[in-house]
C-alpha positions in Angstrom: 137.0 57.4 285.3 138.6 59.7 287.7 141.7 61.4 286.4 143.9 64.2 287.5 146.0 65.0 290.6 143.0 64.0 292.8 142.7 60.5 291.5 143.6 57.6 293.8 144.7 54.1 292.8 144.7 51.0 294.9 147.0 48.8 292.9 149.7 49.0 290.3 151.6 46.6 288.0 154.5 46.9 285.6 153.5 46.8 282.0 155.4 44.7 279.5 154.0 45.9 276.1 152.6 43.0 274.1 150.2 42.6 271.2 148.3 39.8 273.1 148.6 40.3 276.9 145.3 41.7 278.2 145.3 44.5 280.7 142.8 46.1 283.0 143.7 49.6 284.4 142.3 53.1 285.0 145.4 54.9 283.9 149.0 54.4 282.9 152.0 56.0 284.8 154.6 57.2 282.3 158.0 58.0 283.8 160.2 60.7 282.4 161.5 59.6 278.9 165.0 60.4 277.6 163.6 60.8 274.1 160.3 61.3 272.4 158.3 58.1 272.8 154.9 56.5 272.1 152.3 54.5 274.1 150.1 52.5 271.7 146.9 51.1 273.2 143.8 49.2 272.0 140.6 48.8 274.0 140.6 45.0 273.1 143.0 42.5 271.6 142.5 42.9 267.8 140.9 46.3 268.4 141.9 49.6 266.8 145.3 50.9 267.9 145.5 54.4 269.3 148.9 56.1 269.6 149.8 58.6 272.3 152.9 60.7 271.6 154.9 61.2 274.7 157.0 64.4 274.6 160.3 64.9 276.4 159.1 66.8 279.5 161.6 65.8 282.1 158.7 65.0 284.3 156.6 61.8 284.8 152.9 62.0 284.3 149.7 59.9 284.3 148.1 59.0 281.0 144.3 58.8 281.8 143.4 55.9 279.6 141.1 53.2 280.9 141.6 49.7 279.5 139.2 46.8 280.2 140.8 43.7 278.7 142.8 46.0 276.5 146.5 46.0 275.5 149.5 48.2 275.5 150.9 47.2 272.1 154.4 45.9 271.6 155.0 48.8 269.2 155.1 51.2 272.1 158.5 52.9 272.6 158.0 54.4 276.0 159.7 52.5 278.8 158.9 51.9 282.5 155.2 52.0 282.1 153.0 51.1 285.1 149.3 50.2 285.1 147.3 52.0 287.8 144.0 50.5 289.0 
């Protein structure tokens, strides 16, 4: 996986957090959040959930997490997420 400011992505799609919708991406764009938030992911439906705490930075950033048939769980509190492929 290529991550960092040098990474390039050829497609993107809005993410609607769900406990069952499968997702393929190389990274997740996280826009600036007004309050502390979380992005909760699993590498597969029914897999172990991993929580990323998103601080209030005032800046958007890219979360370098690759999902292959994974999920962004409905318990995520971050808004405006975008899958990058």
